[in-house]
N, C-alpha and C positions, 0 to 999 in steps of 0.2 A: 504494500499501499504506500501510496505516497502522502505523506501528511502535509497539510500548509507550511509546517515549518522545513520540511525538506524539498518542498517546492519554492519557498523563498529562497533557499540555501542555493537552489541551482540556478534559480532569475539572477541572483546576486551574483556568482561566477560566472553566468552567460554574461551578463551586462558590464564588468569588471574585464573580461576577457576583449569586448568590441572596444572598451575605450582604451587599453592598453594598445591595441592595435592601432587606433584612432580610425574606426570605421563609423559609418553614418549610422544616426540613432538606430539601434534596435527597441523591436518590439518581440516578448517572451511570452508563451504559454505552455501550461504544465498540466497534463491531461492524466485523469486516472487509467486503469487496465481498460475500462469500458469507454473509454474516448470522451471522458466527462472532465469540462473545466475544474480546475484546483485552483488555480493561481495564475495573475496576468499580469504583466507591467508592459505600458508602451512609454518610450522615452519621449521627453520633450522633444516637437519638430518632428515627431515621427508619421508619415502620411496616414491618411482617414483608413486606406483597406490594409495596413499592415495587419490590425488585430485579425481579421477573418484570413488572411494568407498563414499567420503563425499558427492559429487554433486550427486551420486546413493540414498544415504540416504535421502537426501533432497527433490528431485525431484520424486522419487517414492512414497515417505510419502504424498505429497501433492497432487501427482498425484491420490493416491488413496485413500484419506481423511482421512488416519490413521496413526499413527507412524510407522517407521519402525519396531518398536520390533513388534507391531500388525501384519505388513505384514509379519515377520518370523513366527509369530504362526498361521499365513493361510497359510503359505507355507508348514506347518506341517498338517492342514488339508487338503487344496486342493492345493497339490503341483502342478499337472497339471495347474489348472487356474495361478496361479503366475509365473511358465516355460513360460508359453505364455506370458502373458502380459511382461515379463521382454524382450522379444523380440521386442513387438513394442513401448517398454518406450523410447524413444529417447535420452532421459537426465540418462538412466540407473535407475534402480531398485537393491536395495541391503536391502536381508529380515532378517536385524538383527539392535537390537538396536544403537540406535545414531541421528536419522532421528525423528525430533520431528514438528510439527505443529507449528506454530507462530499465535495466533489468537490477534485481537486489544481488546481495552477493551470493545467493544459492541458484542466481541462474534465472528467476521467474522473472515474466514482464511484470511490472508494477505500474507503469505509465510509459509516457514521452514527453518530449519537450518539442516545441515548433520554435523557430526563430524567423524573424524577417527584417530585413532594412537593410542589407548589404547586398554581395553578390550572394549566391545560394552558397557558394562554399565557403565562404565567411561565416556566414550564417549558419551553417553546419559544424565549423571549427569552434565558433563561440557554444553553442549547442553541447558539445564534447567535453569544452572547459567546466561547463555549468555542470554537467554529471560527476564530472573529476572531483569537482569541488562540493560536493555532498557524500563525496566518495562510495560513490555508485558505479554501476557499469553500465556501458552505453552496448548495446545488440550490435555487432558487426556483420 
């Protein structure tokens, strides 16, 4: 389970990495294993679509059981499938890097983090840093 305290630690670590790298303002969403929002922060100056993108990256990842980067790869190979799933994904589905599944120390899926604001690769890098800050494991 991702507690509010753990979610806030992930967000703090994610935002800190973005600042360290001098990235654009980040928006960070943490969802539980069911894809429901636990915690969320939107940096000052972050555009208005970033919240939906961050939530869609996280919820899509946990919903399909793979990172949003892998969902993007699936979209290239099986575009009709990803398009169809996007319509039924109640919390969204964003098929680009930045959504990472969070595992506990025993390897169980406990949620996901979604980051939006800079390039997708940088978003993912910050998500990984946030998970590490909480002493949890990112699914690879």
